[in-house]
N, C-alpha and C positions, 0 to 999 in steps of 0.2 A: 324483836321489836318491843320497845318499852311501852307499857300501858300509859295512856293519858288519864289523869284524874278527871272525874266528872266536873262540869262547871257548876251544876246544882246537884246536891245530894241530901235528901232527907231520909232518916231512918227512925221509924216509930216516933215520929214527931206529933206532938199535941198542940193544936193551934187555938189560942185563946184570944178573945176580944174582951179586954177588961177581965172580969171574973168568969165570963161565960165561955165554956168549952164549945168551940165551933166545929173542929175536926179532930179526929183521934186516929192514932196509929198510921200516920201518913208516911208512905215510902215513895219517893220520887227520885229519878235519876235523869239528868240532862247532860249530854256530852257535847263536846266542841262541834260546831257546825251542824247541830241537830235541830230540826223543827219539831217543837212539842206544843200540843194544844191542851188547854184546860177548859172543859165544858161543864155545864150544870145549870140548873134553874137559878133565877134570881133568889138570893138569900141562902144559897147552898154552901157558901163559904169561900167562893173563888177570890173575892177581893181581900178577905182576911189572910188567905194563903199568900197572895201576892205581896201584901204589906209585910208579912213575916219574912219573905224572901229578900226584900230590900230594906229590912230592919226598921220599918216604921212601927211594927209590933214586935215585942220581944218573943224569942223562942224560949219557953219555960221548961218544957219537957221533951225529951228525945234528943236526937243528934241531927245537926244541920250545918251544912257548909255551902257557901256560895262564893265563887270566884276566889277560892283559897282562904276565905275568912270563916272562922267558926262563929255562927250566928249567936251563940251564947256568950261570946267574949267580946262582942263589938261594943266599945265604949263611945261616948260622945266625941272624944278626941280622935278616934280611929275612923269614925263614920264618914268624913269627907273622902278619905283615901279609899274606903270600901266602895262608896258610890261612884268613884271614877272608873271602877271596874265594870259598872253596870250601865246600860242604857235603859231609861224608863220612858215608855210611851203611853200616854193616857188618852181616853176618849175625848175628854174636854182638853183642848190643846194647851192651856196654861202658858200662852205666849205673851210677851210684853207688848201691849198695844201702842205704847208711846215710842217704840223703837222700830226701825226697819229690819228687814230680814238679816242683813249683815250684822247689825248691832245686837240683835237677839243672840246670835252665835258668839259674838265677841264677849258679851256679858258672861256666858257660860264658861268660856275659856279663862277669863279673869277670875271667876268665882272658884275655879278648880286649880288655880295656882300657876297658870301659864304666865310667863314674864316677857319673853322675847317677841316683840311686835311683828317681826318678819315671819317668824314661825307661826304665829297666830294667824296672820293674814293668809299664809300659804295653806294652812289647814282648813280655814273657812272656805277658800276658793276650791280646794280639793273636794270637800264635802258637798258644797253647793252643786258642783258639776256632777257628782255621783247621784244626787237626788233630782237632777235636771231643773235646778233653780238658779243656774249660774248667770242668767240674765235678769234675775229678779232681786238682786241684793239690795237695791235702793227702795224697793216697794215696802209700804207700810202694811200692817196686818189687814186693814179693811180693804186693801186693794187685792188681796189674795182670795182665791176660791177655797172651798173647804178642803179639796184634795191637795191644793198647794200648801195650805196651812199644815196639813198632816205630813206632807213631805218635809216641811221645815221642822216639825217635831221629830221626825226620824233623823234628819240632819243633826239636830241638837243632841239626840241620843247617841249618835256614833262619833261625835267629835273626839272623844277621848279613847277611841278604839277599844270599846268594851269587850269583855269576854262573852257577855250574854246580854240580850235585850229582853226585858220583861215588859210585855204589852198588855194593857187592860182594855179590851174592846177597841182595838186601834182603827177599825173600820165601821164602828157602830152608827156613825152619823152620815155615812157616805153612800151614794148610789152604787149599784152593782158594777158599773164600768169603772168608776173611780176606785172602788174597793179592789178590783182585780189589779189595777195599776199599782196600788199601794202594796198588795200582797206580792206582786212580781218584784217590787223593790226589796221588800223584806226577805223574799226567797233568795234573791241575788246576794244580799248581805250574808245570809245564812250559808249559802254555798261557798262564800269566801272565808268561812271558818267561825263566824260569830253565831253562837247558839241563840235560839229563839224560844221563849216561853210565852205563849199567846193565849190569853183568856178570850173566848168568843162565844157568841150565841149563833153565829152564822155557819151552819154546817155545810153550806154550799162551798165556802172557801176551803174547808177541810178536804172535801172531795176533789177540789181542783188543785190544791197545793198540799198533798198528803204529808203526814207526819205521825209521830207517836201521839196518842190521845190518853189523857187522864180525865176521869169524870168525878165531880163532887156530887155526892148524893147521900142523904141520910147520915150525915156526920162522918163520912168516910171518903177517901179518894182511892179510886181503883183504875188501873190501866185497862182500857177497852180496845178492841180491835177495830171497831167502826161505830159511827153514830148515825141515827136515823130520826 
């Protein structure tokens, strides 16, 4: 059986924010369909690491590959194609408040190069059904609950069938019941083959939805067996 390349692989990577060294000697591996958590205190470097993974910050030292792209070789022209391989989920939803649910997703498809309107409509309907918003397509953002907005963010993230979803505190503003619903959705997407790399402060979800764990601490990233 042939080996599948990791979806995310960092080897001896040094993470910088401007001229400031944030993390050093980072080794991370995330495989297809794997749930991986990133934990650590505020200011420990989690966000800088995530930004490096989706090429918002350059990788200047070490080796890094995400979704088949060498992080050191991603140019401005290649960036849109690279980003189509990723789904990015933020704590602050970044939804378009002047458009309804359907239009938010249509905008993303247009922005990522889809042309065929029938295919676009079919993909939006498919994704809305998956996140259980198929009866909410006409709703504006102010008409959605926090949990529904986060479901829409996840729908947006999976539109282009990404190899990996990178999520920064995806349940940070949600109550425990809604958090569990969101994590069940992410877990189902993960079980379908999409890798998950989730930064979180919520150790309860790690215990309920287990996965591999990396901890940012004192300028390093180490794999740990459990968190408490």
